[in-house]
C-alpha positions in Angstrom: -62.5 4.2 9.5 -60.7 7.0 11.4 -63.3 9.6 12.5 -65.2 10.7 9.4 -62.5 9.6 7.0 -62.2 6.4 5.1 -58.7 5.1 4.5 -57.9 3.9 1.0 -57.6 0.1 0.5 -54.1 -1.1 1.2 -52.0 -3.7 2.9 -48.7 -2.4 4.3 -47.9 -5.9 5.6 -48.2 -7.4 2.0 -46.0 -4.6 0.6 -43.4 -5.2 3.3 -43.5 -9.0 2.6 -43.0 -8.4 -1.2 -40.0 -6.2 -0.6 -38.5 -8.5 2.0 -38.8 -11.5 -0.3 -37.0 -9.6 -3.1 -34.2 -8.7 -0.7 -33.9 -12.3 0.4 -34.2 -14.2 -3.0 -34.2 -11.8 -5.9 -33.2 -14.3 -8.6 -35.9 -16.9 -7.9 -38.6 -17.5 -10.5 -41.2 -16.4 -8.0 -39.6 -13.0 -7.5 -39.0 -12.6 -11.3 -42.7 -13.2 -11.7 -43.4 -10.4 -9.2 -41.4 -8.0 -11.3 -43.8 -8.7 -14.2 -46.9 -8.3 -12.0 -46.2 -5.1 -10.1 -45.2 -1.6 -11.0 -43.8 0.8 -8.4 -47.0 2.9 -8.5 -49.0 0.0 -7.1 -47.4 0.4 -3.7 -49.4 2.6 -1.3 -46.5 3.5 1.1 -44.1 6.1 -0.5 -40.9 4.6 0.9 -42.0 1.2 -0.5 -42.5 2.9 -3.9 -38.8 4.1 -3.8 -37.5 0.8 -2.7 -39.4 -1.2 -5.3 -38.4 1.2 -8.1 -34.8 0.8 -7.1 -34.7 -3.0 -7.0 -36.7 -3.3 -10.2 -34.2 -1.0 -11.9 -31.3 -3.1 -10.5 -33.0 -6.3 -11.8 -33.4 -4.8 -15.3 -29.6 -4.0 -15.3 -28.9 -7.6 -14.1 -27.3 -6.2 -10.9 -27.0 -8.3 -7.7 -29.9 -7.6 -5.2 -29.5 -8.0 -1.5 -29.7 -6.0 1.7 -26.2 -4.5 1.2 -26.4 -3.7 -2.6 -29.8 -2.1 -2.3 -28.9 0.0 0.7 -25.7 1.2 -1.1 -27.7 2.0 -4.3 -30.3 4.0 -2.2 -27.5 5.8 -0.4 -25.8 6.8 -3.7 -29.1 8.3 -5.0 -29.9 10.0 -1.7 -32.9 7.9 -1.0 -31.8 5.7 1.9 -32.9 8.2 4.6 -36.2 8.6 2.8 -37.1 4.9 3.2 -36.1 4.6 6.9 -32.4 3.8 6.5 -30.6 0.5 6.6 -32.5 -0.5 9.7 -35.8 -0.5 7.9 -34.4 -2.6 5.0 -33.0 -5.1 7.5 -36.5 -5.2 9.2 -38.1 -6.0 5.9 -35.8 -9.0 5.3 -36.2 -10.2 8.9 -40.0 -10.0 9.2 -40.9 -11.6 5.8 -43.2 -14.6 6.7 -42.4 -16.7 3.6 -40.5 -16.1 0.4 -42.5 -19.0 -1.1 -45.7 -16.9 -0.9 -44.4 -13.8 -2.5 -46.7 -14.1 -5.6 -49.7 -14.2 -3.3 -48.5 -11.0 -1.5 -47.8 -9.3 -4.8 -51.4 -10.1 -6.1 -52.8 -8.6 -2.9 -50.8 -5.4 -3.4 -52.0 -5.3 -7.0 -55.6 -5.8 -6.0 -55.6 -3.0 -3.5 -53.9 -0.7 -6.1 -56.7 -1.5 -8.6 -59.3 -0.7 -5.9 -57.7 2.7 -5.1 -57.5 3.5 -8.8 -61.2 2.5 -9.3 -62.1 4.9 -6.4 -60.1 7.6 -8.0 -61.9 7.1 -11.4 -65.3 7.0 -9.7 -64.6 10.4 -8.0 -63.6 11.8 -11.4 -66.9 10.5 -12.9 -68.8 12.4 -10.1 -66.7 15.5 -10.7 -67.7 15.4 -14.4 -71.4 15.7 -13.6 -71.1 18.0 -10.6 -68.7 20.5 -12.0 -70.3 23.2 -14.3 -68.9 23.0 -17.8 -69.7 23.5 -21.5 -69.8 19.7 -22.1 -73.1 18.3 -23.3 -74.7 15.4 -21.5 -73.6 13.0 -24.3 -70.0 14.2 -24.0 -70.1 13.8 -20.2 -71.4 10.2 -20.6 -68.6 9.6 -23.2 -66.0 10.8 -20.7 -67.5 8.6 -18.0 -67.2 5.6 -20.3 -63.6 6.4 -21.1 -62.9 6.5 -17.3 -64.6 3.2 -16.9 -62.4 1.8 -19.7 -59.3 3.0 -17.9 -60.5 1.2 -14.8 -61.1 -2.0 -16.7 -57.7 -1.8 -18.4 -56.0 -1.3 -15.0 -57.7 -4.4 -13.6 -56.5 -6.6 -16.5 -53.0 -5.3 -17.0 -52.1 -3.3 -13.9 -51.3 -0.3 -16.1 -53.1 2.6 -17.6 -52.2 4.8 -20.5 -50.0 7.8 -19.8 -46.3 8.8 -19.8 -44.1 6.0 -18.7 -40.3 5.8 -18.4 -38.5 4.3 -21.4 -37.2 1.5 -19.2 -40.8 0.3 -18.5 -41.7 0.6 -22.2 -38.6 -1.4 -23.1 -39.5 -4.1 -20.6 -43.0 -4.3 -22.2 -41.5 -4.5 -25.7 -39.1 -7.3 -24.6 -41.9 -9.3 -23.2 -43.9 -8.9 -26.5 -40.9 -10.0 -28.5 -40.4 -13.1 -26.3 -44.1 -13.9 -27.0 -43.6 -13.5 -30.7 -40.6 -15.8 -30.8 -42.5 -18.4 -28.8 -45.4 -18.2 -31.4 -47.9 -16.7 -28.9 -50.7 -15.4 -31.1 -51.5 -12.6 -28.8 -48.2 -10.9 -29.7 -48.8 -10.7 -33.5 -51.3 -8.9 -35.7 -54.6 -10.0 -37.1 -54.7 -12.2 -40.2 -57.3 -11.5 -43.0 -58.2 -15.0 -44.0 -57.0 -14.4 -47.6 -53.7 -16.2 -47.8 -52.2 -14.1 -50.6 -53.0 -10.9 -48.8 -51.7 -12.3 -45.5 -48.4 -13.2 -47.4 -48.2 -9.5 -48.5 -48.8 -8.3 -44.9 -46.4 -10.9 -43.4 -44.8 -11.2 -40.9 -46.7 -8.5 -39.0 -50.3 -9.1 -40.2 -52.7 -6.3 -39.5 -51.0 -4.6 -36.6 -53.2 -4.0 -33.6 -54.1 -0.4 -32.9 -54.4 0.3 -36.7 -57.0 1.9 -38.9 -57.5 -0.3 -42.1 -59.5 1.6 -44.8 -61.1 -0.2 -47.7 -62.1 2.1 -50.6 -64.0 1.2 -53.7 -66.8 2.3 -56.1 -70.2 0.5 -55.7 -70.5 -3.2 -56.8 -66.8 -3.9 -56.3 -67.2 -6.2 -53.3 -66.6 -3.9 -50.3 -69.2 -5.7 -48.2 -68.0 -9.1 -49.3 -64.5 -8.3 -48.1 -66.0 -6.7 -44.9 -67.8 -10.0 -44.0 -64.8 -12.1 -44.9 -62.6 -10.2 -42.4 -65.3 -10.3 -39.7 -65.9 -14.0 -40.0 -62.2 -14.9 -40.1 -61.6 -12.8 -37.0 -64.5 -14.5 -35.1 -63.9 -18.1 -36.3 -60.2 -18.5 -37.0 -58.6 -15.8 -34.8 -61.2 -16.6 -32.1 -61.5 -12.9 -31.2 -64.7 -10.7 -30.9 -65.5 -8.8 -34.1 -68.2 -6.1 -34.2 -69.8 -5.3 -37.5 -71.5 -1.9 -37.7 -73.5 -1.6 -40.8 -75.3 1.6 -42.0 -76.1 0.1 -45.4 -77.8 -3.3 -44.6 -80.2 -4.6 -42.0 -79.0 -7.4 -39.7 -80.9 -10.1 -41.6 -79.1 -9.3 -44.8 -75.7 -9.3 -43.0 -76.5 -12.7 -41.5 -77.4 -14.0 -44.9 -74.2 -12.7 -46.4 -72.1 -14.1 -43.6 -73.7 -17.5 -43.9 -73.0 -17.4 -47.7 -69.4 -16.3 -47.1 -68.7 -18.9 -44.4 -70.3 -21.9 -46.1 -69.6 -21.1 -49.7 -73.4 -21.5 -50.5 -74.9 -18.9 -52.8 -77.5 -16.8 -51.1 -79.9 -17.5 -54.0 -80.4 -20.9 -52.5 -82.0 -19.3 -49.5 -84.8 -18.1 -51.8 -85.3 -20.9 -54.4 -85.9 -24.4 -53.2 -83.4 -24.1 -50.5 -84.6 -27.2 -48.6 -84.3 -29.6 -51.5 -80.6 -30.4 -51.1 -78.1 -30.2 -48.3 -76.8 -26.7 -49.1 -79.3 -25.0 -46.8 -78.4 -27.5 -44.0 -74.7 -26.7 -44.6 -75.3 -23.0 -44.3 -77.5 -23.4 -41.2 -74.7 -25.5 -39.6 -72.2 -22.8 -40.3 -74.5 -20.3 -38.7 -74.8 -22.3 -35.5 -71.0 -22.6 -35.4 -70.7 -18.8 -35.7 -73.3 -18.3 -33.0 -71.7 -20.8 -30.6 -68.4 -18.9 -30.7 -70.2 -15.8 -29.4 -67.5 -13.7 -31.2 -69.5 -12.0 -33.9 -71.6 -8.9 -33.1 -73.9 -7.0 -35.5 -75.2 -3.5 -35.1 -77.4 -2.1 -37.9 -78.5 1.1 -36.0 -79.5 3.6 -38.7 -77.4 6.8 -39.0 -75.1 5.7 -36.2 -72.5 8.2 -34.9 -68.9 7.9 -33.8 -70.1 8.2 -30.2 -72.4 5.2 -30.6 -69.6 3.0 -32.1 -67.2 4.0 -29.3 -69.7 3.3 -26.6 -70.7 -0.1 -28.0 -67.1 -1.1 -28.6 -66.1 -0.2 -25.1 -69.0 -2.1 -23.7 -68.1 -5.3 -25.5 -64.5 -4.8 -24.6 -65.4 -4.5 -20.9 -67.5 -7.7 -21.2 -65.1 -9.8 -23.2 -61.7 -8.4 -22.2 -60.5 -8.0 -25.8 -61.7 -7.1 -29.3 -60.1 -8.3 -32.6 -61.8 -6.2 -35.1 -64.3 -3.3 -35.3 -65.8 -3.0 -38.8 -67.8 0.0 -40.1 -69.7 0.0 -43.4 -69.4 2.7 -44.4 -68.0 6.2 -43.6 -70.1 8.7 -45.5 -73.3 7.2 -44.2 -72.3 7.9 -40.6 -73.8 10.8 -38.7 -71.1 13.5 -38.8 -70.8 16.6 -36.6 -71.6 20.0 -38.1 -68.5 21.7 -39.5 -67.7 24.1 -42.3 -66.9 21.3 -44.8 -67.7 17.6 -45.1 -64.1 16.6 -45.3 -63.5 18.2 -41.9 -66.5 16.4 -40.4 -65.5 13.0 -41.7 -61.9 13.7 -40.7 -63.1 13.9 -37.1 -64.6 10.5 -37.5 -61.5 8.9 -39.0 -59.4 10.4 -36.2 -61.8 9.1 -33.6 -61.8 5.6 -35.1 -58.0 5.6 -35.1 -57.9 6.6 -31.5 -60.4 3.8 -30.7 -58.2 1.3 -32.4 -55.3 2.3 -30.2 -57.4 2.5 -27.0 -58.8 -1.0 -27.5 -55.7 -2.5 -29.1 -57.6 -3.8 -32.1 -57.9 -3.3 -35.8 -60.7 -0.9 -37.0 -61.8 -1.7 -40.6 -63.5 1.3 -42.3 -65.2 1.1 -45.6 -65.5 4.2 -47.7 -67.1 5.1 -51.0 -64.9 6.6 -53.7 -65.5 9.6 -55.9 -67.2 9.1 -59.2 -64.5 11.1 -61.0 -62.2 8.1 -61.0 -64.4 6.4 -63.6 -63.4 9.1 -66.1 -59.8 8.0 -66.0 -58.4 5.5 -68.4 -57.0 3.5 -65.5 -59.9 3.2 -63.0 -57.9 1.4 -60.3 -58.5 3.4 -57.1 -55.9 5.4 -55.1 -56.3 7.0 -51.6 -57.0 10.5 -53.0 -60.2 9.1 -54.6 -61.9 9.0 -51.2 -65.1 11.0 -51.2 -65.1 14.0 -48.8 -62.4 12.3 -46.8 -59.1 13.9 -47.5 -58.0 13.3 -43.9 -58.0 9.5 -44.5 -54.5 9.4 -45.9 -53.2 11.0 -42.8 -55.1 8.9 -40.3 -55.1 5.4 -41.8 -52.3 2.8 -41.4 -53.5 0.7 -44.3 -55.4 1.8 -47.4 -56.7 -0.9 -49.7 -58.7 -0.3 -52.9 -60.9 -2.9 -54.7 -61.0 -3.0 -58.5 -63.1 -5.4 -60.6 -62.8 -4.9 -64.4 -66.1 -6.7 -64.9 -67.9 -3.7 -63.3 -66.9 -1.6 -66.4 -66.6 -4.3 -69.1 -69.3 -6.9 -69.5 -67.0 -9.0 -71.6 -64.4 -9.2 -68.9 -64.2 -12.0 -66.4 -66.7 -11.0 -63.7 -65.0 -13.0 -61.0 -61.5 -11.5 -61.2 -60.9 -8.9 -58.5 -57.8 -6.9 -57.5 -57.0 -5.9 -53.9 -54.7 -2.9 -54.2 -52.8 -2.3 -51.0 -51.7 1.3 -51.7 -50.6 2.3 -48.2 -49.0 0.2 -45.5 -47.3 2.0 -42.7 -46.0 -1.2 -41.2 -44.6 -2.9 -44.3 -44.8 -3.3 -48.1 -47.6 -2.5 -50.4 -48.7 -4.4 -53.5 -51.5 -6.0 -55.5 -53.3 -9.3 -54.6 -55.7 -11.1 -56.9 -58.9 -12.9 -55.7 -62.1 -14.2 -57.2 -65.7 -13.3 -56.2 -68.3 -16.0 -56.9 -71.9 -15.7 -55.7 -71.0 -13.2 -53.0 -68.1 -15.2 -51.7 -64.4 -14.2 -51.8 -61.8 -16.8 -52.8 -58.0 -16.7 -53.0 -56.5 -17.8 -56.3 -53.1 -18.6 -57.9 -51.4 -15.2 -58.1 -49.2 -16.0 -61.1 -52.0 -17.3 -63.2 -54.3 -14.4 -62.2 -51.7 -11.8 -63.0 -51.1 -13.4 -66.5 -54.9 -13.6 -67.1 -55.3 -9.9 -66.1 -52.5 -8.8 -68.4 -53.9 -10.7 -71.4 -57.4 -9.2 -70.8 -55.9 -5.7 -70.8 -54.0 -6.4 -74.0 -57.2 -7.5 -75.7 -59.1 -4.5 -74.4 -56.3 -2.2 -75.7 -56.5 -3.7 -79.2 -60.3 -3.4 -79.3 -60.0 0.3 -78.4 -57.5 1.0 -81.2 -54.3 0.7 -79.2 -51.1 -1.1 -80.4 
C-alpha cells in the first residue's frame, strides 16, 4: 500500500535474478527451460521487458549471450540507455543469488504476471456491467465468461490470444513439432475410434480447433456415430467429451452409449435382461465410463449457442481441457431471429467454429439434410444438401455424410453403411465402409465391403431395367 493506491503484484528481485542468471549461464538446461516458461510481457519492470526480449531473440538465433554481447546488442538497437546502461546489466549479473534457482525465480515472475492479468480482467468484468451499453444481460454474462476463460488460459499457458510476433508463433510451432515427433498425444489430433476412418484422416486425425459436421437423412445412424465419437474420446483418448442432445433425453443417451460401448443390443435392457451376462457386461461398461469422469451429457430442451458456450467453458475451466463437444442436432437449436433461417443457423455454425478454436477441441455438429436428395437417383449426400444451413460449407473443416442403402431398399443389406468424407480442409477426402448392428457401429474390411456394395448396385440396376 502507498497512500490510497494498491501496487500491482510483482517481484522486482525475482525479475532481476532471472535476467542475471541468463547473463551468467544462458546455455544451461535451466535457463533454456526459463525461455519456454516466460514471455517478455510477464515482466513488470519495462527495462526488464526490453532486456528479456533481447536475450530471448538472441537465443532463438543461437547467438552467444553474456554481459558483453547483450550490451552490444542493446546499444545497436538504441535500447542500452533505456535499461540503465552497461552498469545495470553488470549489477544484474553480480547480484544474482543463485543460477541454480532460476526456474523458481521464473515461476514467481510468471505467477505475479498471471495475478496482474487476473486483476485486469476482473476490472474489465466490472466495466461491462457499470458502463451503459446496448448489450443485453445475457450478452454481458457471456462477455464475462469469455474474460474468465482468458484468465484461465493465461494461468495454464502463460499466454492469451491476440497478435503475437512471428518469432513467438514459430517457437510455439517448433515445440509442437518436437512433441509430435516424440509421439506426445497432446500434439496430434483426435482419433474417431473407427480404424478405417482414422486411416483416411491420418496422419493428422481430427485437427483440434475444427468444426466436424455430420449430415444425413433420418434413420441413417447419425446418433450412433455421435455416441461412438463421444465414447472413444472419453475412454480411449482420455479427454472430456460433452454431448449436447436436443433429440433424446439423457436416459436414452445413456442406454445408447452402453449399447455402443459394450456391443450389447439395447433390446436386452427390456426383455429378460437379467437372465444372462449381457446386462452385467453393459453395466460394467457403464461403471467404467462413469469412473473416467470424462463423459458429460446435457439434454436441455431447445438449448441455444450461448448455453453450449457457457457449459463448455465451465467444464474447460474445471478440467483444463476438452477433447470433443458434440451437438445433436443443428436445426433443433434455438436460433436468433433473422430474416432467413440460413442466416440464423449460420450464426450458430460460426459460433461453434469459434468455440472449437477457443477451447482447442473438436466440435462435432449433426445436421439434418433436405428431403429433396431422396428424389435423386444417387441419394448419397453432399454438403449442399444441408437443410437451411448454406453457411456450413464455409464454416466447417470436415463434412461427413452418412448413407445406408437399406434405408431406401428393403432387399439391401441393412447393415452396410457408407461414411462419405466430402470435405477435409486438412487432408484427403474419401469413402469409408462400416456396419451398423443393433445400434452399434463396427469397422469392416474395406475391400470386401466395396466389392459387396458394387455388386448390390449392379443387381439394383438390372432390376430397374438398366444394362
